[in-house]
Every structure is written in structure tokens, then in C-alpha cells.
SERO-4910 file (N, C-alpha, C, O; in steps of 0.05 Angstrom, whole numbers):
BEGIN
 pado doro    nc1    nc2    nc3   cac1   cac2   cac3    cc1    cc2    cc3    oc1    oc2    oc3
  Unk    A   -123   -374    488   -117   -343    486   -119   -345    445   -107   -360    429
  Unk    A   -125   -337    443   -120   -329    407   -123   -306    397   -139   -288    402
  Unk    A    -97   -307    374    -86   -282    362    -94   -274    324    -88   -290    305
  Unk    A   -103   -256    321   -111   -255    290    -88   -238    275    -85   -213    274
  Unk    A    -65   -268    258    -52   -256    248    -43   -229    237    -24   -213    241
  Unk    A    -63   -230    224    -62   -198    217    -57   -164    237    -53   -140    232
  Unk    A    -59   -180    259    -54   -149    287    -29   -165    282    -12   -149    275
  Unk    A    -18   -191    284     12   -199    288     28   -187    271     51   -187    279
  Unk    A     25   -178    251     46   -171    226     60   -150    236     83   -158    242
  Unk    A     56   -123    241     63   -107    262     95   -117    277    118   -108    275
  Unk    A     87   -134    287    115   -145    319    130   -174    295    143   -191    306
  Unk    A    127   -175    267    146   -193    263    167   -199    260    181   -219    263
  Unk    A    171   -172    251    205   -156    242    213   -152    268    237   -158    270
  Unk    A    204   -145    285    215   -150    305    221   -171    324    240   -172    339
  Unk    A    208   -183    321    216   -216    335    232   -227    326    247   -241    341
  Unk    A    235   -226    297    244   -237    282    277   -225    283    292   -243    275
  Unk    A    291   -200    289    305   -193    291    315   -194    314    340   -194    317
  Unk    A    301   -195    331    311   -203    362    321   -235    360    345   -240    366
  Unk    A    305   -252    351    318   -283    343    347   -290    327    364   -307    330
  Unk    A    342   -273    313    368   -265    289    385   -259    295    405   -272    288
  Unk    A    387   -223    320    414   -226    338    417   -238    355    441   -240    360
  Unk    A    399   -255    375    407   -275    399    421   -298    391    437   -307    407
  Unk    A    414   -312    361    430   -332    349    457   -324    342    476   -339    345
  Unk    A    461   -293    331    484   -293    323    505   -283    348    529   -283    345
  Unk    A    493   -275    370    514   -278    391    517   -295    405    528   -293    427
  Unk    A    508   -315    395    523   -348    408    534   -350    382    523   -370    372
  Unk    A    547   -342    367    571   -356    341    593   -338    355    588   -317    366
  Unk    A    613   -347    354    636   -346    362    645   -303    350    631   -293    332
  Unk    A    664   -288    363    661   -275    361    675   -256    332    671   -234    321
  Unk    A    698   -285    326    711   -282    299    691   -290    272    698   -286    249
  Unk    A    662   -303    281    641   -305    258    633   -283    247    634   -274    224
  Unk    A    618   -269    284    597   -244    279    614   -224    267    604   -210    249
  Unk    A    645   -218    277    648   -206    255    656   -211    223    658   -194    205
  Unk    A    658   -235    222    657   -239    193    619   -237    177    611   -235    154
  Unk    A    606   -237    198    575   -239    183    581   -210    183    576   -202    161
  Unk    A    588   -195    195    586   -159    190    571   -149    211    558   -128    213
  Unk    A    576   -175    233    561   -168    258    538   -165    269    524   -163    249
  Unk    A    519   -163    294    500   -168    303    485   -141    304    489   -126    323
  Unk    A    467   -134    281    458   -111    277    429   -120    285    421   -143    280
  Unk    A    411    -99    300    383   -109    303    365   -103    279    342   -109    282
  Unk    A    375    -90    250    362    -88    239    376   -105    215    396   -103    202
  Unk    A    349   -127    219    364   -143    200    358   -146    163    334   -150    157
  Unk    A    373   -145    143    374   -132    113    348   -158    100    346   -182    100
  Unk    A    334   -135     92    313   -158     73    320   -159     42    330   -145     25
  Unk    A    311   -180     45    315   -192      9    292   -193      1    277   -208     13
  Unk    A    282   -176    -24    268   -180    -45    273   -176    -77    293   -162    -83
  Unk    A    257   -188   -102    254   -202   -108    244   -176   -133    219   -172   -135
  Unk    A    264   -157   -153    259   -135   -159    230   -142   -172    220   -161   -184
  Unk    A    221   -112   -162    197   -120   -188    198   -107   -219    204    -83   -218
  Unk    A    192   -120   -248    203   -113   -263    190    -94   -268    202    -74   -276
  Unk    A    164    -94   -265    149    -67   -272    155    -41   -258    150    -18   -267
  Unk    A    167    -47   -231    173    -22   -214    205    -13   -223    215     10   -220
  Unk    A    214    -29   -231    243    -26   -241    244    -14   -266    264    -13   -280
  Unk    A    216     -1   -274    216     10   -301    205     34   -289    196     47   -308
  Unk    A    202     46   -267    202     75   -256    230     83   -251    252     76   -242
  Unk    A    211    107   -264    245    127   -251    253    136   -223    238    126   -205
  Unk    A    263    146   -218    272    137   -181    247    164   -177    240    181   -194
  Unk    A    239    158   -146    218    176   -144    234    201   -126    253    202   -111
  Unk    A    208    226   -141    216    257   -144    208    259   -108    212    279    -93
  Unk    A    196    233   -102    185    235    -63    178    221    -53    160    207    -61
  Unk    A    190    219    -32    183    189    -12    163    189      3    159    211     14
  Unk    A    145    171      8    124    169     23    101    169      8     98    182    -13
  Unk    A     81    150     20     50    158      9     39    185     10     35    200     29
  Unk    A     34    185    -12     18    209    -31    -17    215    -33    -25    212    -56
  Unk    A    -35    222    -17    -67    221    -20    -67    240    -51    -45    251    -55
  Unk    A    -82    242    -65    -89    252    -86   -115    256    -88   -127    236    -95
  Unk    A   -133    284    -83   -162    277    -83   -166    276   -109   -154    290   -126
  Unk    A   -189    253   -115   -202    255   -135   -219    285   -141   -227    301   -124
  Unk    A   -221    286   -175   -233    314   -170   -269    311   -167   -280    291   -176
  Unk    A   -284    334   -153   -306    323   -150   -321    338   -167   -341    350   -158
  Unk    A   -314    340   -190   -339    355   -222   -343    333   -237   -337    309   -235
  Unk    A   -352    343   -249   -369    318   -270   -358    317   -284   -351    337   -297
  Unk    A   -349    287   -291   -329    280   -315   -325    252   -318   -331    236   -300
  Unk    A   -315    244   -341   -304    222   -329   -284    207   -314   -264    206   -328
  Unk    A   -279    191   -285   -256    174   -272   -242    178   -296   -223    194   -301
  Unk    A   -255    156   -312   -227    146   -324   -208    157   -337   -185    147   -338
  Unk    A   -218    187   -352   -201    198   -363   -180    216   -334   -159    229   -336
  Unk    A   -190    214   -318   -180    231   -294   -164    210   -277   -153    217   -255
  Unk    A   -163    187   -285   -152    164   -271   -120    161   -294    -98    154   -284
  Unk    A   -126    168   -328   -110    159   -338    -88    175   -333    -66    164   -333
  Unk    A    -89    212   -327    -80    234   -326    -61    232   -298    -39    243   -295
  Unk    A    -73    216   -280    -64    215   -255    -43    200   -252    -22    207   -240
  Unk    A    -50    178   -262    -24    156   -269     -7    171   -290     16    169   -282
  Unk    A     -7    183   -309     17    189   -322     30    215   -308     53    221   -316
  Unk    A     21    229   -290     36    237   -267     51    232   -247     70    245   -238
  Unk    A     36    201   -235     49    182   -219     83    181   -232    104    192   -225
  Unk    A     80    160   -256     98    142   -273    117    180   -282    136    173   -296
  Unk    A    117    196   -280    130    215   -290    148    221   -261    170    231   -261
  Unk    A    139    214   -246    150    224   -205    162    198   -208    185    198   -200
  Unk    A    155    179   -216    160    150   -205    154    135   -196    165    114   -194
  Unk    A    134    142   -189    110    128   -162     88    105   -187     88     97   -210
  Unk    A     75    104   -169     55     81   -173     26     97   -168     28    117   -155
  Unk    A     10     92   -173    -20     97   -181    -42     79   -175    -51     62   -191
  Unk    A    -52     83   -138    -76     67   -137    -99     81   -125   -100     92   -103
  Unk    A   -113     78   -140   -143     84   -139   -161     80   -111   -166     56   -109
  Unk    A   -168     90    -97   -177     91    -72   -206    103    -71   -214    125    -80
  Unk    A   -226     72    -52   -249     88    -59   -264     87    -27   -266     64    -17
  Unk    A   -274    110    -12   -273    102     17   -302    122     23   -319    134     11
  Unk    A   -297    117     38   -331    139     51   -322    146     83   -309    132     98
  Unk    A   -333    169     86   -334    177    124   -347    168    131   -355    181    150
  Unk    A   -364    143    126   -377    139    152   -369    103    146   -386     86    151
  Unk    A   -347     96    136   -331     73    136   -303     76    157   -283     88    150
  Unk    A   -306     64    180   -289     72    198   -264     55    187   -243     62    196
  Unk    A   -263     34    170   -238     15    166   -220     45    131   -197     47    122
  Unk    A   -242     58    125   -230     77    106   -222    101    135   -214     90    156
  Unk    A   -224    114    135   -221    125    163   -195    122    175   -182    143    175
  Unk    A   -186    105    184   -178     95    204   -146     90    177   -122     87    182
  Unk    A   -153     91    162   -128     86    141   -128    109    115   -121    104     92
  Unk    A   -136    130    124   -137    160    116   -118    161    127    -95    160    119
  Unk    A   -129    165    156   -114    178    179    -89    157    175    -79    178    185
  Unk    A    -75    143    172    -49    137    177    -37    143    153    -12    142    154
  Unk    A    -43    148    137    -33    149    108    -26    181    104    -11    190     87
  Unk    A    -44    199    126    -40    228    136    -13    232    161      3    249    167
  Unk    A    -20    207    171      5    214    195     32    205    182     53    211    195
  Unk    A     34    193    163     64    184    154     63    158    166     84    144    166
  Unk    A     43    150    177     48    114    189     64     97    169     84     83    173
  Unk    A     44    102    139     47     84    117     64     93     92     65     85     68
  Unk    A     85    121    112    104    126     92    135     94     80    151     95     62
  Unk    A    132     74     99    153     68    100    145     34     87    162     17     81
  Unk    A    119     33     86    109     13     78     97     11     43     93     -7     27
  Unk    A     93     43     43     81     58      6    106     66     -1     99     88     -8
  Unk    A    121     66     -3    136     93    -11    148    114    -33    162    135    -35
  Unk    A    126     83    -56    127    110    -82     96    101    -88     95     91   -110
  Unk    A     73    102    -76     51    100    -83     31    124    -78     28    131    -54
  Unk    A     20    133    -93      1    148   -102    -29    141    -97    -43    129   -113
  Unk    A    -36    150    -75    -78    140    -79    -90    161    -91    -84    182    -81
  Unk    A   -107    160   -114   -127    175   -126   -147    163   -111   -155    140   -114
  Unk    A   -161    189    -84   -188    190    -65   -203    192    -80   -201    209    -98
  Unk    A   -227    172    -77   -252    178    -90   -276    178    -66   -277    160    -49
  Unk    A   -290    193    -67   -314    188    -43   -334    178    -58   -346    190    -76
  Unk    A   -340    149    -45   -368    128    -51   -393    137    -54   -409    126    -69
  Unk    A   -399    165    -35   -426    171    -34   -425    194    -57   -444    195    -73
  Unk    A   -405    211    -58   -406    233    -78   -410    223   -109   -428    230   -125
  Unk    A   -375    194   -116   -384    187   -133   -380    166   -146   -366    154   -162
  Unk    A   -403    164   -130   -412    120   -145   -422    122   -176   -418    106   -194
  Unk    A   -436    144   -177   -443    132   -209   -424    131   -226   -420    111   -241
  Unk    A   -403    159   -227   -377    161   -242   -357    129   -237   -347    115   -255
  Unk    A   -358    125   -212   -337     96   -200   -350     83   -223   -337     82   -244
  Unk    A   -374     73   -220   -383     47   -227   -378     45   -261   -373     24   -272
  Unk    A   -380     70   -274   -373     89   -303   -349     67   -304   -354     46   -317
  Unk    A   -327     70   -293   -302     62   -298   -293     37   -285   -269     31   -282
  Unk    A   -321     18   -275   -311     -2   -262   -298     -8   -228   -289    -28   -217
  Unk    A   -302     20   -220   -298      9   -194   -310     14   -172   -311     35   -160
  Unk    A   -320     -9   -168   -352    -26   -163   -333    -35   -136   -309    -30   -134
  Unk    A   -350    -51   -116   -344    -68    -87   -370    -67    -86   -387    -50    -90
  Unk    A   -370    -97    -77   -385    -98    -41   -378    -89    -20   -393    -94     -1
  Unk    A   -361    -79    -16   -345    -78     13   -321    -45     -3   -311    -38    -24
  Unk    A   -326    -34     31   -310     -3     31   -290    -14     48   -295    -29     66
  Unk    A   -270     -6     43   -252     11     25   -245     -5      5   -244    -29      7
  Unk    A   -238      9    -18   -236    -10    -43   -208     -2    -56   -201     21    -57
  Unk    A   -194    -19    -63   -160     -8    -73   -157    -20    -97   -165    -43    -97
  Unk    A   -145     -9   -128   -154    -13   -155   -129     -4   -151   -117     13   -138
  Unk    A   -122    -34   -179    -94    -14   -199   -114    -11   -226   -132    -24   -237
  Unk    A    -98     17   -232   -123     16   -258   -101      2   -291    -77     -3   -294
  Unk    A   -127      1   -310   -107     -6   -333    -98     12   -352   -102     36   -345
  Unk    A    -92     10   -366    -81     31   -391   -103     49   -388    -96     69   -376
  Unk    A   -120     49   -392   -138     66   -413   -152     81   -378   -149    105   -372
  Unk    A   -159     71   -370   -158     82   -329   -183     74   -319   -196     92   -308
  Unk    A   -196     49   -320   -209     31   -324   -197     21   -299   -176     30   -290
  Unk    A   -216     -7   -281   -211    -15   -265   -203    -42   -278   -213    -55   -297
  Unk    A   -178    -47   -257   -172    -79   -268   -182    -94   -248   -194    -86   -227
  Unk    A   -177   -119   -255   -182   -139   -230   -175   -136   -210   -192   -131   -193
  Unk    A   -145   -138   -205   -131   -122   -192   -141   -111   -161   -138    -87   -157
  Unk    A   -147   -121   -147   -165   -100   -121   -167   -110    -92   -167   -134    -90
  Unk    A   -168    -98    -74   -169   -104    -61   -192    -92    -45   -188    -68    -46
  Unk    A   -220   -101    -28   -236    -89    -11   -243    -99     15   -232   -118     26
  Unk    A   -258    -87     24   -255    -81     57   -240    -89     76   -223   -103     64
  Unk    A   -236    -89     96   -226    -88    128   -236    -96    142   -258   -106    135
  Unk    A   -229    -99    169   -243   -104    198   -249    -77    201   -245    -59    185
  Unk    A   -263    -74    233   -264    -54    235   -246    -55    263   -241    -77    274
  Unk    A   -235    -29    276   -225    -22    303   -195    -26    297   -187    -32    275
  Unk    A   -180    -23    314   -146     -9    312   -134    -36    295   -113    -33    283
  Unk    A   -145    -59    294   -128    -68    268   -134    -70    234   -123    -84    218
  Unk    A   -155    -52    230   -157    -42    207   -132    -39    188   -130    -52    167
  Unk    A   -110    -17    198    -93     -6    176    -77    -38    172    -67    -48    152
  Unk    A    -81    -47    198    -53    -75    197    -67   -106    173    -58   -124    159
  Unk    A    -92    -96    181   -107   -114    166    -93   -112    136    -79   -130    125
  Unk    A   -100    -88    125    -99    -78     91    -69    -79     87    -61    -88     66
  Unk    A    -48    -69    110    -27    -73     99    -13    -94     76     -2    -91     54
  Unk    A    -20   -117     94     -8   -136     77    -21   -141     57     -8   -160     47
  Unk    A    -40   -137     43    -58   -133     22    -54   -121      8    -53   -127    -16
  Unk    A    -51   -101     18    -42    -84     -8    -19    -90    -13    -17    -91    -38
  Unk    A      5    -96      0     31    -93    -15     27   -115    -34     36   -109    -57
  Unk    A     13   -148    -33      7   -160    -51     -9   -155    -79     -9   -168   -100
  Unk    A    -24   -131    -69    -33   -125    -98    -16   -104   -113    -19   -101   -138
  Unk    A      1    -89    -97     27    -80   -116     50   -104   -139     63   -101   -160
  Unk    A     43   -126   -117     70   -143   -131     46   -146   -159     56   -143   -182
  Unk    A     21   -152   -157      6   -151   -189     11   -134   -209      7   -138   -233
  Unk    A     21   -113   -198     26    -83   -219     28   -105   -242     34   -128   -237
  Unk    A     23    -96   -263     25   -104   -299     38    -72   -297     32    -51   -287
  Unk    A     66    -87   -320     78    -66   -339     59    -49   -361     69    -32   -376
***
């Protein structure tokens, strides 16, 4: 039997918590008390990002999807405006390009709308564009890709940076495939 690693990622935390909890239970009660007790949730220590530490405290927690304007106009200018709004709210902006015919795009959008991604991306605002409707405008701002969905970190001028995630697998594992890749992308965010 073969397992595709990204499909297993959602289960890793639960397995690790059970493993650590089991090990702690074998420690004498005094040791367990000294370690703070055996709790099912294990605290995660992550290195603070210098970029995110400069953001004000978010006024709203959880994924936000902001639709890109359908009006003709420069995408880069809209990205700059939304980046500033996100910054003022203590959030990060990611440009997201999808399409109605793209299965991984639909699955990601549905997961975000259903609040299933709020814990993974509590301070992220996705500025969403439709590839079919906005392709020429996106191309002018550098938001191009061979695969969809496309997630890109914008530069200060609103154009696409080289920090992107593109494509995903089809089926139930699409969101599980995208989540760790998006986390890695967010770590590349420059101040």
C-alpha cells in the first residue's frame, strides 16, 4: 500500500500528539506534573518571522477572500491598494488566480469559504482573480503561470514576485496538497 505524503499531512499532528502523550504517560506522575501534565495538544514552537512581527495585530482572524475588480484597469494598482488595506488590518495579501473549470481552484475556494483554512492561514487575505476574465490584465502585472491555481506574493509595486505556488492535484487531496506549499510561500514573504 502506498501513501501520498501531502494526503497524510492533516493526520500528522494528531498522530504526533498521541505519540507524545503516550510517552508522557509512561513518566512517573511527578515527572508528568513537572512537565505541565499530559495534554492532548502539544505546543508548537515556530521561529517568529521578522516580516510578520512588523504587522499590527490583525483586526480579523481567518482567511479572507477579496474578489478582484472586474472593471478594466491595472491589476498592479489594485494589488497595491489591497496590500495596503491588508497591512493596515495586520494581514498579509496573496494574489490568487483561479478558474471555474479548475477543480483544485474550486476545492480551495470552497475550503476557504467554509472556514476550513482559518487555522492554517489566520492572517491571510487572498485577492482573487478569474483567469478567464482577467488573463490579459494579470499577464501585464506578471501574474502568469502554466498551472492553476496560482498563488503569488506581490512586490511593493503590485506586480508579481517570483515567490509563487502553482497547480495542485485533483480530487479530495487538493487542499491538503496546497496547504503546506502555501505555508512555505508565506515564509518567503519579504519585509
